[in-house]
Backbone bond lengths (Angstrom), bond angles and torsions (degrees), N, CA, C in turn:
res aa  C-N    CA-C-N  psi(-1)  N-CA   C-N-CA  omega(-1)  CA-C   N-CA-C  phi
1 M - - - 1.405 - - 1.530 105.55 -
2 R 1.462 115.76 136.47 1.408 122.08 -177.93 1.524 107.44 -111.12
3 T 1.328 108.96 152.32 1.575 116.44 175.03 1.540 107.10 -149.01
4 H 1.234 109.82 154.85 1.519 124.59 177.81 1.485 107.22 -113.23
5 T 1.422 115.00 155.17 1.490 115.33 172.24 1.422 113.17 -56.74
6 A 1.239 112.55 146.08 1.491 117.98 170.15 1.526 107.74 -64.01
7 V 1.371 117.60 139.17 1.434 124.61 175.01 1.492 110.61 -109.51
8 L 1.298 118.01 -86.48 1.499 116.24 -177.81 1.425 113.44 -144.71
9 E 1.357 115.09 161.32 1.484 122.88 -176.09 1.523 109.70 -52.21
10 H 1.412 117.21 -35.75 1.375 120.81 -167.34 1.574 112.01 -109.82
11 N 1.288 112.27 0.45 1.533 118.51 -171.60 1.521 114.57 -92.09
12 V 1.230 120.63 162.36 1.453 122.84 177.83 1.615 106.19 -97.65
13 V 1.242 116.38 121.92 1.468 121.33 173.79 1.481 114.23 -104.99
14 G 1.252 120.69 163.52 1.520 121.59 175.78 1.572 113.25 96.43
15 K 1.354 119.36 -12.67 1.421 121.12 178.63 1.512 108.49 -89.83
16 P 1.274 121.56 119.70 1.387 119.55 -179.55 1.515 119.00 -54.49
17 G 1.381 117.44 145.54 1.519 123.58 177.86 1.532 114.39 72.77
18 E 1.350 119.61 13.04 1.518 115.65 175.94 1.488 108.55 -75.34
19 N 1.253 116.97 -35.46 1.551 119.78 -174.73 1.480 105.88 -144.15
20 S 1.270 110.99 126.09 1.463 116.86 -174.51 1.542 109.38 -76.05
21 L 1.363 121.31 -12.45 1.275 125.52 176.77 1.614 117.03 -85.89
22 N 1.278 111.77 0.83 1.572 118.30 178.66 1.493 107.57 -66.92
23 I 1.289 112.58 143.43 1.511 123.35 170.52 1.530 113.84 -126.91
24 E 1.281 120.59 162.74 1.345 128.48 -171.11 1.542 106.84 -132.31
25 V 1.353 112.19 130.94 1.512 116.26 173.83 1.493 108.55 -141.71
26 A 1.272 122.48 158.44 1.432 126.90 178.82 1.555 109.00 -86.87
27 R 1.363 113.17 122.25 1.549 112.94 -177.95 1.636 103.93 -144.69
28 Q 1.332 111.21 158.96 1.429 121.56 173.69 1.509 106.81 -81.60
29 P 1.411 120.68 160.36 1.426 117.38 174.99 1.564 111.21 -61.30
30 L 1.372 112.20 145.03 1.414 119.02 -167.58 1.569 109.25 -68.14
31 R 1.286 113.40 -31.54 1.525 118.00 -172.15 1.552 107.66 -75.56
32 E 1.345 115.60 -9.94 1.554 120.59 179.46 1.500 110.82 -105.11
33 I 1.264 122.41 5.97 1.401 121.96 177.37 1.408 115.38 -64.46
34 K 1.334 128.68 128.12 1.492 128.10 173.29 1.582 101.17 -105.73
35 K 1.454 109.98 119.74 1.446 117.73 -172.89 1.632 111.23 -60.00
36 K 1.281 112.02 136.03 1.455 119.47 172.78 1.599 107.57 -115.14
37 L 1.324 119.66 -24.15 1.440 121.98 177.94 1.457 103.78 -98.56
38 P 1.358 115.43 147.09 1.542 118.54 175.83 1.603 112.84 -69.50
39 L 1.269 116.54 143.21 1.363 121.58 177.44 1.539 113.24 -56.15
40 R 1.397 120.36 136.84 1.470 119.93 -174.28 1.519 106.29 -110.19
41 V 1.311 121.37 -41.56 1.442 128.26 -173.01 1.516 113.86 -117.17
42 L 1.315 110.08 -47.98 1.518 118.85 -179.18 1.468 109.69 -74.61
43 S 1.422 118.70 139.60 1.376 121.80 163.26 1.543 114.00 -76.90
44 Q 1.271 117.48 166.83 1.543 121.13 173.19 1.379 109.40 -50.98
45 A 1.339 119.56 -47.46 1.461 122.61 -178.62 1.556 110.78 -59.79
46 D 1.363 112.24 -49.92 1.491 115.00 176.01 1.503 113.94 -46.92
47 F 1.367 111.57 -51.10 1.448 119.25 -179.38 1.434 119.72 -59.49
48 D 1.401 111.16 -37.90 1.506 115.57 173.73 1.532 110.83 -69.02
49 H 1.342 114.89 -35.95 1.549 115.22 -178.55 1.574 104.45 -64.59
50 W 1.268 117.01 -45.34 1.477 124.69 -176.68 1.544 107.79 -53.59
51 Q 1.266 118.46 -49.49 1.419 122.15 -177.38 1.508 118.72 -71.01
52 T 1.426 109.57 -28.26 1.381 115.89 -179.58 1.540 117.44 -85.93
53 Y 1.287 112.26 -45.38 1.501 123.39 -179.10 1.579 116.98 -97.50
54 G 1.329 113.71 -21.96 1.434 113.58 175.41 1.542 112.71 95.80
55 Y 1.305 119.85 6.69 1.394 114.76 177.94 1.608 105.75 -157.08
56 V 1.350 117.53 159.41 1.476 122.50 179.47 1.556 106.94 -149.36
57 V 1.269 121.17 148.91 1.494 125.57 176.54 1.547 106.72 -114.31
58 I 1.275 112.84 122.27 1.470 116.04 172.14 1.547 109.37 -105.10
59 R 1.257 106.52 121.91 1.522 120.42 -169.68 1.524 107.18 -76.60
60 Q 1.366 119.11 138.16 1.365 125.81 172.79 1.495 112.76 55.59
61 A 1.317 118.88 45.73 1.457 121.48 -173.02 1.602 112.14 -71.46
62 V 1.241 115.71 -22.72 1.523 120.60 177.25 1.510 109.43 -130.39
63 P 1.300 120.29 152.52 1.403 124.67 177.93 1.500 115.57 -58.06
64 A 1.395 121.22 149.58 1.446 119.32 178.38 1.539 110.94 -62.00
65 A 1.341 123.90 -33.98 1.368 125.52 176.42 1.563 113.37 -53.99
66 N 1.409 113.83 -43.94 1.390 117.24 -178.36 1.591 110.83 -70.39
67 V 1.237 112.68 -32.96 1.565 120.37 177.30 1.551 109.05 -58.19
68 E 1.369 111.46 -48.46 1.507 117.62 -174.91 1.608 109.19 -67.57
69 R 1.249 112.13 -44.07 1.538 114.84 -179.37 1.585 110.78 -62.51
70 T 1.320 117.40 -44.84 1.366 116.31 -175.25 1.535 111.30 -72.21
71 R 1.284 119.51 -36.42 1.504 121.93 177.01 1.472 108.72 -65.16
72 N 1.335 121.17 -45.95 1.488 119.83 177.93 1.476 109.85 -62.01
73 F 1.311 119.32 -37.01 1.487 117.13 179.51 1.478 109.47 -61.79
74 L 1.375 117.61 -47.79 1.426 120.42 -174.65 1.519 114.16 -60.95
75 W 1.337 122.19 -36.00 1.356 128.77 172.53 1.604 111.66 -60.00
76 E 1.277 110.87 -46.28 1.523 118.67 -180.00 1.602 106.52 -66.06
77 F 1.310 118.50 -42.28 1.460 116.88 -176.18 1.515 109.92 -69.26
78 Q 1.323 117.31 -31.25 1.460 115.84 177.84 1.455 114.11 -84.05
79 E 1.381 119.82 0.12 1.480 123.27 178.65 1.450 111.12 64.10
80 M 1.404 115.89 43.54 1.487 122.68 -178.95 1.553 106.59 -128.33
81 D 1.406 110.70 149.80 1.391 115.13 174.80 1.550 110.31 -100.74
82 P 1.328 123.29 123.06 1.457 119.99 -172.33 1.532 109.03 -69.90
83 N 1.313 117.82 -16.84 1.532 124.15 177.24 1.464 116.48 -95.07
84 D 1.348 118.08 7.07 1.428 121.95 -170.74 1.608 103.61 -138.62
85 V 1.324 114.87 93.57 1.490 116.87 -177.65 1.581 114.72 -61.70
86 G 1.420 107.44 -20.60 1.486 107.20 -178.64 1.410 113.93 -75.37
87 T 1.443 122.17 -2.10 1.412 122.21 177.97 1.489 110.86 -100.75
88 W 1.424 117.96 4.80 1.397 123.16 -178.27 1.474 120.21 -81.05
89 S 1.190 117.98 -8.13 1.442 125.12 -168.21 1.638 111.50 -102.18
90 A 1.264 117.65 14.62 1.456 121.06 -175.60 1.643 103.56 -67.28
91 A 1.354 111.91 143.33 1.445 116.02 -178.98 1.609 106.87 -70.77
92 Q 1.326 110.69 148.62 1.615 118.37 178.66 1.516 106.70 -56.50
93 L 1.313 115.77 146.81 1.347 126.18 -175.86 1.522 112.52 -61.99
94 R 1.342 112.89 -39.83 1.515 115.82 -177.01 1.500 105.45 -150.58
95 N 1.421 117.98 142.56 1.421 119.25 176.50 1.445 110.10 -73.01
96 H 1.353 115.90 156.48 1.396 126.92 174.40 1.489 118.03 -86.02
97 A 1.351 120.22 135.67 1.526 113.82 172.56 1.528 108.31 -68.64
98 M 1.250 120.94 -26.21 1.540 125.94 173.50 1.481 100.76 -88.31
99 K 1.429 113.20 95.04 1.428 119.25 -172.57 1.492 116.30 -63.43
100 E 1.362 115.77 -23.94 1.479 118.74 177.34 1.626 112.57 -66.02
101 L 1.258 116.01 -12.54 1.462 118.91 -179.52 1.516 112.38 -96.47
102 N 1.371 113.58 -3.37 1.460 113.06 173.27 1.587 115.03 -65.83
103 N 1.301 111.61 135.80 1.540 118.78 -176.08 1.453 116.82 64.77
104 S 1.314 116.37 20.60 1.458 122.48 175.78 1.500 112.76 -95.68
105 G 1.353 115.03 1.90 1.444 112.89 172.72 1.505 113.15 93.78
106 M 1.220 125.01 12.84 1.541 123.62 -178.53 1.442 108.55 -62.23
107 V 1.297 119.94 134.23 1.493 127.90 174.81 1.577 108.25 -108.19
108 E 1.228 118.04 107.99 1.430 127.01 -176.55 1.484 111.63 -71.70
109 V 1.324 118.81 63.36 1.484 121.14 172.76 1.579 106.01 -137.93
110 Y 1.327 117.60 140.66 1.428 124.03 -168.92 1.492 113.96 -126.89
111 N 1.298 124.90 -31.65 1.488 126.34 -163.14 1.503 110.51 -132.64
112 H 1.285 121.85 19.71 1.417 121.58 179.10 1.571 111.32 -70.43
113 Q 1.327 120.52 151.66 1.435 124.41 -172.26 1.642 112.26 -58.91
114 T 1.316 113.85 -35.05 1.442 117.05 174.66 1.435 110.66 -60.53
115 L 1.331 124.50 -43.18 1.455 124.56 179.33 1.390 111.30 -64.04
116 W 1.345 121.55 -45.14 1.385 122.86 -178.25 1.514 113.83 -71.28
117 D 1.390 117.59 -23.57 1.322 119.49 179.77 1.595 110.93 -68.39
118 N 1.459 112.98 -29.65 1.543 118.43 173.88 1.399 109.57 -80.67
119 R 1.354 124.41 -39.49 1.464 122.80 -179.42 1.516 110.05 -58.14
120 Q 1.290 118.90 -43.63 1.477 124.34 -176.28 1.477 116.58 -83.91
121 Q 1.336 120.79 12.96 1.382 127.35 176.46 1.562 105.44 -70.00
122 P 1.393 114.80 128.43 1.501 115.62 175.42 1.454 115.41 -58.98
123 R 1.347 124.17 -35.54 1.399 122.44 -179.03 1.570 109.09 -66.29
124 V 1.296 115.56 -40.31 1.439 115.94 177.26 1.498 113.62 -60.59
125 Y 1.248 112.85 -47.72 1.545 119.97 178.26 1.497 106.52 -58.03
126 D 1.316 120.55 -49.98 1.515 119.91 -176.86 1.506 114.31 -60.16
127 A 1.331 114.09 -35.22 1.499 114.78 173.34 1.426 114.21 -60.80
128 F 1.314 124.04 -39.73 1.373 125.77 178.94 1.543 113.30 -73.99
129 V 1.437 113.18 -31.28 1.372 114.76 168.97 1.487 115.35 -58.42
130 D 1.314 117.33 -41.11 1.456 125.96 174.65 1.561 109.58 -54.43
131 I 1.475 115.60 -51.35 1.405 117.85 -175.96 1.423 115.61 -65.51
132 W 1.368 119.77 -42.54 1.416 119.00 -177.90 1.563 116.20 -88.67
133 D 1.327 113.44 -16.05 1.536 121.97 -173.88 1.479 107.02 61.96
134 D 1.284 118.35 47.66 1.357 126.36 -170.69 1.551 111.01 -156.05
135 E 1.346 116.60 128.68 1.441 117.27 -178.44 1.479 113.22 -93.99
136 R 1.281 120.25 -17.21 1.528 124.57 -175.73 1.537 106.81 -89.60
137 L 1.354 118.47 85.79 1.407 122.60 -177.15 1.543 113.06 -118.91
138 W 1.379 116.70 152.31 1.323 125.96 168.05 1.544 111.45 -112.14
139 V 1.306 119.12 140.54 1.499 122.15 -178.80 1.543 107.69 -92.59
140 T 1.224 118.60 145.38 1.484 124.03 179.73 1.515 107.81 -81.08
141 I 1.296 115.88 150.31 1.453 123.07 178.06 1.407 106.97 -103.28
142 D 1.377 117.65 95.39 1.474 130.90 -172.02 1.513 112.45 -116.21
143 R 1.268 115.51 176.72 1.566 120.13 -177.20 1.510 107.84 -109.39
144 A 1.328 110.00 -157.42 1.546 113.26 -172.40 1.556 102.62 -137.76
145 N 1.356 112.74 -179.42 1.552 118.47 -174.68 1.519 106.09 -144.66
146 L 1.410 113.81 133.07 1.434 121.38 173.21 1.573 104.39 -134.09
147 N 1.343 108.84 95.82 1.415 119.00 -174.84 1.601 116.71 -94.09
148 T 1.271 119.61 95.14 1.452 119.06 -174.07 1.548 109.96 -84.73
149 P 1.306 119.36 170.64 1.460 122.05 -177.44 1.459 117.80 -60.64
150 N 1.355 118.93 143.61 1.471 119.55 177.04 1.486 113.70 -73.56
151 R 1.290 117.82 96.43 1.422 128.25 -179.86 1.391 116.38 -157.19
152 S 1.321 125.19 171.84 1.444 128.45 178.54 1.503 110.44 51.08
153 G 1.393 112.96 46.50 1.387 115.93 172.35 1.527 117.76 90.12
154 R 1.516 112.39 -20.08 1.374 119.89 178.17 1.499 111.77 -77.44
155 A 1.363 119.97 123.31 1.462 125.85 -177.90 1.396 113.66 -132.33
156 F 1.331 116.87 126.66 1.462 125.35 172.35 1.460 110.35 -139.62
157 A 1.322 116.63 119.99 1.486 122.51 -171.79 1.543 112.16 -84.32
158 G 1.295 117.16 -19.82 1.450 117.06 -176.17 1.540 103.87 87.45
159 F 1.284 117.21 160.65 1.542 123.08 178.58 1.510 112.71 -156.58
160 I 1.305 120.76 156.95 1.391 126.46 179.30 1.503 105.61 -121.87
161 H 1.456 116.39 134.55 1.435 117.34 -175.05 1.434 106.64 -164.30
162 N 1.322 116.34 175.61 1.480 123.71 164.98 1.510 108.79 -112.90
163 D 1.371 116.18 147.59 1.491 119.71 -178.41 1.393 110.37 -92.14
164 V 1.316 121.77 -1.16 1.595 123.36 172.97 1.426 103.24 -136.79
165 D 1.285 114.90 159.63 1.502 129.83 -173.03 1.494 101.06 -74.85
166 T 1.281 122.89 108.56 1.504 124.46 175.50 1.494 116.12 -80.20
167 T 1.374 116.02 5.06 1.374 117.48 178.73 1.553 111.21 -96.27
168 L 1.327 113.89 -7.82 1.407 121.56 178.11 1.632 117.28 -67.26
169 D 1.296 114.42 143.65 1.505 114.96 177.23 1.534 103.71 -136.16
170 P 1.410 119.77 118.62 1.531 122.62 -2.18 1.529 112.27 -70.89
171 L 1.381 116.85 164.96 1.379 120.81 176.44 1.537 115.02 -76.30
172 P 1.284 117.56 145.31 1.484 121.54 176.44 1.473 111.41 -53.52
173 V 1.285 124.02 150.39 1.390 129.45 177.76 1.612 104.25 -119.74
174 N 1.380 118.18 118.71 1.411 119.34 -176.30 1.501 107.02 -165.79
175 V 1.351 114.89 160.88 1.501 119.67 175.61 1.435 106.77 -130.53
176 Q 1.277 121.94 167.51 1.405 126.41 176.81 1.600 105.15 -151.27
177 G 1.452 118.57 157.69 1.413 119.74 -177.93 1.504 110.04 -146.14
178 V 1.326 118.25 158.46 1.413 128.18 176.92 1.528 107.01 -136.96
179 L 1.264 113.91 127.18 1.460 121.46 171.12 1.496 109.67 -104.11
180 S 1.436 112.76 119.59 1.454 119.95 -175.14 1.592 105.72 -81.41
181 L 1.383 116.05 138.19 1.450 117.51 177.81 1.501 107.51 -116.54
182 V 1.329 119.39 10.97 1.448 121.68 167.14 1.487 110.03 -143.35
183 D 1.304 119.92 169.21 1.469 122.60 171.33 1.471 105.46 -79.57
184 T 1.370 116.02 132.12 1.454 122.44 176.33 1.489 115.13 -103.60
185 D 1.286 114.42 162.06 1.518 120.15 171.40 1.462 103.50 -143.45
186 E 1.333 115.20 -176.87 1.569 120.34 -170.17 1.666 104.16 -71.62
187 S 1.295 120.40 -18.77 1.445 120.91 -173.54 1.584 110.97 -83.97
188 T 1.403 111.81 -32.39 1.463 119.74 -172.05 1.576 117.16 -72.53
189 G 1.231 115.56 -10.73 1.543 118.82 -177.20 1.482 107.93 85.86
190 G 1.211 120.42 -178.89 1.495 124.20 -174.34 1.445 113.03 122.77
191 F 1.276 116.96 -163.64 1.411 126.27 -165.84 1.547 110.51 -75.82
192 Q 1.300 118.53 132.96 1.490 127.78 165.51 1.470 116.78 -137.83
193 C 1.326 113.17 148.44 1.481 112.75 -172.82 1.490 111.13 -149.07
194 V 1.387 115.44 173.82 1.492 116.73 176.88 1.543 108.64 -125.33
195 P 1.360 110.45 85.22 1.485 119.78 -176.93 1.515 117.22 -56.82
196 E 1.284 116.70 -30.90 1.513 118.90 -178.87 1.453 110.54 -71.59
197 I 1.270 124.02 -30.18 1.454 121.38 173.97 1.555 110.13 -65.27
198 F 1.364 113.81 -41.42 1.512 115.71 176.78 1.583 109.12 -61.33
199 R 1.306 115.08 -44.65 1.509 119.63 -174.70 1.557 108.35 -63.24
200 N 1.292 116.83 -43.16 1.463 121.77 -178.75 1.490 115.32 -105.48
201 F 1.264 115.09 33.88 1.507 114.56 -172.35 1.400 121.85 -55.64
202 E 1.305 117.61 -34.83 1.542 123.28 179.40 1.531 108.75 -73.00
203 V 1.241 116.88 -38.22 1.488 122.94 175.28 1.568 108.10 -63.89
204 W 1.284 114.86 -54.50 1.458 118.03 -179.60 1.477 114.70 -58.61
205 K 1.339 118.15 -43.71 1.446 120.80 175.97 1.516 117.20 -55.27
206 K 1.279 115.51 -37.19 1.461 121.63 179.81 1.640 111.36 -66.01
207 T 1.304 113.84 -22.02 1.529 120.41 174.99 1.534 116.08 -83.36
208 Q 1.383 115.05 -11.17 1.385 119.18 -172.64 1.510 113.46 -96.93
209 P 1.446 119.09 150.84 1.399 118.91 -177.87 1.590 112.04 -62.82
210 A 1.331 117.58 159.72 1.402 120.19 -174.25 1.549 108.99 -69.71
211 D 1.384 117.01 -31.25 1.364 120.53 -174.92 1.564 114.55 -100.82
212 R 1.336 112.96 30.11 1.438 119.90 -176.47 1.611 108.00 -68.94
213 D 1.346 112.90 158.06 1.492 121.30 177.98 1.557 104.98 -80.29
214 G 1.250 117.55 113.33 1.436 120.96 179.76 1.579 118.70 -64.57
215 F 1.363 115.85 -7.20 1.357 122.05 178.81 1.529 111.72 -108.11
216 K 1.315 119.04 -13.55 1.411 121.76 -177.18 1.524 108.94 -127.68
217 P 1.397 117.25 89.52 1.373 122.48 -172.33 1.571 112.28 -79.35
218 D 1.288 119.09 150.97 1.437 130.25 176.12 1.560 102.35 -86.84
219 I 1.421 114.53 112.11 1.510 115.89 -177.12 1.571 106.12 -108.94
220 T 1.224 117.97 26.94 1.596 122.67 178.73 1.537 105.05 -55.55
221 G 1.249 116.69 124.54 1.499 119.23 173.96 1.526 113.89 91.90
222 Y 1.346 116.89 -3.16 1.501 122.58 -176.74 1.459 108.77 -108.64
223 E 1.311 119.49 147.00 1.493 125.11 179.85 1.507 108.27 -89.47
224 L 1.373 110.62 132.97 1.501 117.48 176.71 1.442 107.91 -89.59
225 K 1.246 120.18 120.79 1.439 122.21 -176.61 1.494 116.16 -107.97
226 P 1.348 121.73 120.55 1.437 125.65 169.63 1.481 115.00 -65.35
227 V 1.277 119.93 135.02 1.502 120.96 174.27 1.503 107.03 -107.00
228 L 1.400 116.49 103.00 1.441 119.58 176.43 1.478 116.10 -85.00
229 M 1.288 113.40 138.31 1.470 122.70 -172.02 1.508 115.97 -127.44
230 K 1.325 120.36 151.44 1.447 125.85 167.50 1.544 113.07 -92.33
231 A 1.263 115.31 156.80 1.574 116.79 176.04 1.573 106.91 -63.37
232 G 1.332 108.79 129.59 1.397 121.48 -175.72 1.555 116.55 96.36
233 D 1.259 117.92 -6.78 1.477 123.14 172.02 1.489 115.76 -73.20
234 L 1.249 116.23 142.73 1.597 121.80 178.98 1.483 109.17 -114.83
235 L 1.243 120.18 119.92 1.449 124.76 167.51 1.369 112.93 -95.63
236 I 1.431 118.29 129.04 1.380 124.98 176.77 1.416 106.24 -118.26
237 F 1.364 121.88 133.71 1.393 124.63 -179.17 1.534 115.37 -143.17
238 N 1.320 114.98 147.71 1.483 122.37 -177.66 1.411 107.56 -73.82
239 S 1.410 122.29 132.29 1.429 131.21 -177.40 1.534 109.57 -54.22
240 L 1.379 118.15 -28.55 1.403 120.39 177.33 1.497 115.53 -70.65
241 L 1.356 121.78 -11.28 1.393 125.50 178.37 1.380 115.33 -69.19
242 T 1.349 122.44 122.59 1.405 124.18 171.02 1.490 110.32 -66.98
243 H 1.390 112.75 130.90 1.547 118.08 -171.90 1.440 106.92 -160.04
244 G 1.431 110.87 -173.32 1.496 119.72 176.05 1.480 105.80 172.43
245 I 1.400 113.66 -174.65 1.423 122.67 -176.33 1.572 106.78 -106.79
246 R 1.258 118.70 139.77 1.443 123.98 171.59 1.374 112.76 -83.45
247 P 1.406 117.17 144.92 1.515 112.89 174.00 1.406 114.12 -70.22
248 N 1.353 124.01 157.22 1.454 123.18 176.37 1.464 108.54 -92.39
249 T 1.418 116.93 107.51 1.411 123.66 -173.85 1.569 109.86 -100.68
250 S 1.413 115.66 8.15 1.493 115.85 -174.40 1.559 105.56 -79.59
251 E 1.319 115.33 177.62 1.392 124.01 -176.88 1.608 108.28 -96.77
252 D 1.245 116.85 -35.96 1.509 114.29 -174.55 1.445 110.83 -154.49
253 K 1.458 115.91 43.70 1.487 119.55 170.60 1.542 111.37 -128.99
254 A 1.222 113.66 147.60 1.537 120.50 -177.64 1.489 105.54 -112.59
255 R 1.283 121.81 143.18 1.478 132.06 170.25 1.493 102.16 -94.53
256 V 1.385 116.60 118.83 1.468 119.27 175.45 1.495 109.16 -126.04
257 A 1.352 114.40 138.71 1.445 113.97 -173.07 1.662 105.53 -160.85
258 Q 1.284 108.87 163.13 1.456 119.52 176.50 1.598 109.16 -126.52
259 Y 1.403 114.27 137.52 1.373 115.87 -179.82 1.482 111.13 -92.81
260 I 1.297 119.41 121.74 1.433 125.11 179.78 1.617 110.95 -130.69
261 S 1.258 112.29 131.02 1.569 115.15 176.47 1.543 102.90 -147.63
262 M 1.320 109.92 162.50 1.463 119.56 175.63 1.513 107.94 -136.83
263 T 1.343 118.67 157.41 1.505 125.61 -175.38 1.524 104.24 -152.23
264 P 1.390 115.17 153.93 1.503 117.47 179.03 1.502 108.36 -56.30
265 A 1.367 112.84 137.62 1.455 119.78 -178.04 1.486 114.13 -65.59
266 D 1.287 117.22 146.71 1.492 120.63 177.23 1.468 106.03 -121.80
267 G 1.313 121.68 69.79 1.428 132.81 178.53 1.523 114.25 -52.84
268 G 1.373 114.35 -31.80 1.409 115.22 -177.94 1.494 117.79 -82.22
269 N 1.370 117.28 -1.75 1.430 121.36 171.74 1.518 111.20 -93.66
270 E 1.302 117.17 87.92 1.434 126.39 -169.76 1.620 106.68 -65.39
271 E 1.329 115.92 -39.88 1.479 114.19 -176.75 1.554 113.93 -64.76
272 I 1.369 116.25 -40.12 1.403 120.65 177.32 1.522 110.67 -65.52
273 R 1.357 115.22 -47.55 1.483 120.43 -177.73 1.563 108.04 -56.28
274 Q 1.315 118.86 -41.80 1.431 117.66 -173.76 1.562 104.52 -74.76
275 R 1.247 126.38 -33.73 1.407 129.27 178.73 1.538 110.05 -62.61
276 R 1.316 117.29 -39.48 1.433 124.00 175.96 1.491 109.46 -63.28
277 I 1.355 118.14 -51.89 1.372 122.42 -179.00 1.599 113.22 -59.01
278 E 1.279 112.71 -40.78 1.502 116.80 178.04 1.504 112.60 -69.89
279 S 1.355 117.42 -31.89 1.565 117.53 176.93 1.489 105.50 -64.02
280 W 1.334 122.37 -49.03 1.405 126.48 178.04 1.496 112.80 -59.65
281 R 1.305 120.79 -50.84 1.517 125.77 -171.72 1.568 106.59 -68.83
282 E 1.300 118.10 -42.57 1.447 120.82 -176.19 1.599 118.26 -94.78
283 R 1.300 108.21 2.89 1.618 122.36 -179.72 1.466 105.25 47.09
284 R 1.344 114.35 59.06 1.489 125.49 173.12 1.511 111.43 -106.24
285 A 1.428 111.04 146.34 1.544 112.44 170.62 1.503 111.10 -72.53
286 P 1.458 114.39 159.47 1.442 115.74 172.81 1.542 109.46 -64.94
287 E 1.423 112.42 150.65 1.574 116.00 177.40 1.483 106.48 -77.15
288 G 1.371 112.49 153.67 1.465 122.73 178.20 1.454 113.44 130.37
289 F 1.392 114.63 155.08 1.514 114.50 -169.50 1.591 110.38 -72.13
290 A 1.350 118.39 -18.83 1.434 119.09 -175.47 1.528 107.37 -79.62
291 F 1.324 121.50 -10.40 1.469 125.61 -174.81 1.488 112.86 -122.67
292 P 1.348 117.28 74.96 1.493 124.50 -170.62 1.563 113.14 -58.74
293 G 1.403 111.21 -30.54 1.543 115.18 -172.17 1.520 114.12 81.55
294 D 1.297 119.92 174.58 1.479 123.77 176.31 1.403 111.63 -95.37
295 P 1.418 119.74 115.72 1.446 122.29 179.14 1.586 115.21 -60.22
296 R 1.234 117.90 -14.88 1.537 120.59 174.44 1.442 112.90 -80.35
297 E 1.406 114.60 -16.72 1.508 121.61 -178.76 1.599 107.00 58.13
298 W 1.183 124.78 38.35 1.473 129.55 175.57 1.570 113.44 -59.43
299 E 1.382 109.61 -42.26 1.526 109.83 -176.27 1.549 109.73 -59.58
300 R 1.311 119.70 -44.32 1.340 124.96 172.26 1.583 126.94 -59.16
301 T 1.335 108.76 -35.21 1.385 121.91 -165.44 1.587 111.77 -105.81
302 K 1.372 116.68 -27.85 1.433 117.71 -174.81 1.468 111.02 -113.37
303 Y 1.220 121.85 -13.14 1.466 121.18 -171.68 1.587 112.53 -126.52
304 K 1.280 117.14 154.18 1.439 122.72 -175.39 1.614 104.28 -88.39
305 T 1.380 113.29 167.67 1.420 116.84 165.73 1.412 117.94 -67.66
306 A 1.291 118.69 133.00 1.430 124.37 -172.63 1.656 108.43 -60.93
307 E 1.318 115.88 137.97 1.465 118.71 167.28 1.503 113.25 -79.67
308 L 1.229 116.11 135.17 1.460 119.17 -177.30 1.617 107.49 -112.02
309 T 1.446 113.51 143.04 1.351 121.92 170.87 1.630 111.18 -74.12
310 P 1.269 115.88 174.40 1.540 116.86 175.90 1.629 106.96 -57.91
311 L 1.264 116.03 -45.93 1.465 119.70 175.64 1.626 111.46 -56.09
312 G 1.199 113.47 -49.32 1.483 121.71 -178.20 1.498 111.92 -56.88
313 R 1.292 113.28 -39.60 1.478 117.86 -178.56 1.463 110.83 -69.41
314 K 1.310 120.67 -34.19 1.524 125.12 172.07 1.442 112.90 -66.51
315 L 1.411 114.37 -43.13 1.457 119.90 -175.22 1.554 108.83 -68.99
316 L 1.373 116.39 -28.84 1.499 114.38 174.77 1.475 115.03 -79.78
317 G 1.373 113.98 -35.35 1.451 118.83 -177.82 1.565 113.73 115.96
318 V 1.283 114.94 7.11 1.504 120.54 178.37 1.481 108.57 -71.35
319 D 1.378 117.44 -44.35 1.390 117.40 174.76 1.603 109.34 -111.52
320 P 1.357 116.82 149.93 1.491 114.78 -176.10 1.613 107.91 -82.28
321 W 1.346 112.92 160.93 1.404 123.10 173.94 1.552 105.50 -73.39
């Protein structure tokens, strides 16, 4: 079984060359894992829900102080004032090659200290250890999201998709994650999914045409479920889960989040390990058409290289497990 590093909640994974920091390892399907390591963060009920429906929410995965620092930084980076709605309608800094991401609030920052502070939180790491049943993990180098209301000419319709090609055999094995930095409700936008397709995937697949698009599922007859989160909650989901981002239909609320995921380390791939380290050290975006980066190059010119804890150094690949 092949798997690629988790990228983003809204992004397409599994296409070669999209992100030079992707890694591949051999893994069994996640819903078939029989635990060998004791659960650290998830309860047994959490783990059962994860394997049945393809997602789980870890409450208070990072401290409130981390949440506040990260949220404040993202407002600053986007040149918006959280207390002045009039500043929220600025045009995005760069259009996305993946057009469905335009106006979805992507924040093109990848290696700031606040992002790394959350990645190297022991509770976040332990949650992914529970998911993979593996302690030797690398964290993905992903961006963030600041999704303001759809108004003043800013339009984002939301979309439903799969991040891996579900027509493949064997199916890709991968996880993704979203750390919420605000409390969300149904009006603020955010994660939505179709858990019943995941639960009944083999049955659903038999009802679909042979030439179907593996990234754009037909969800006719299935319920679209919003997953509401509190600030500091971490959502982890299986990349086979049909999902998307809801549009922000509120008047004066913003959805703010950081994408965090982990995958089994590939310490033998020296080229990718060095690229990951360079991305962190030089404060550069991952390469690939889906990750355009910040045209102002603020990460490189305004901020220092993030300091890593001993755990963070292993999660990046600087130090071996």
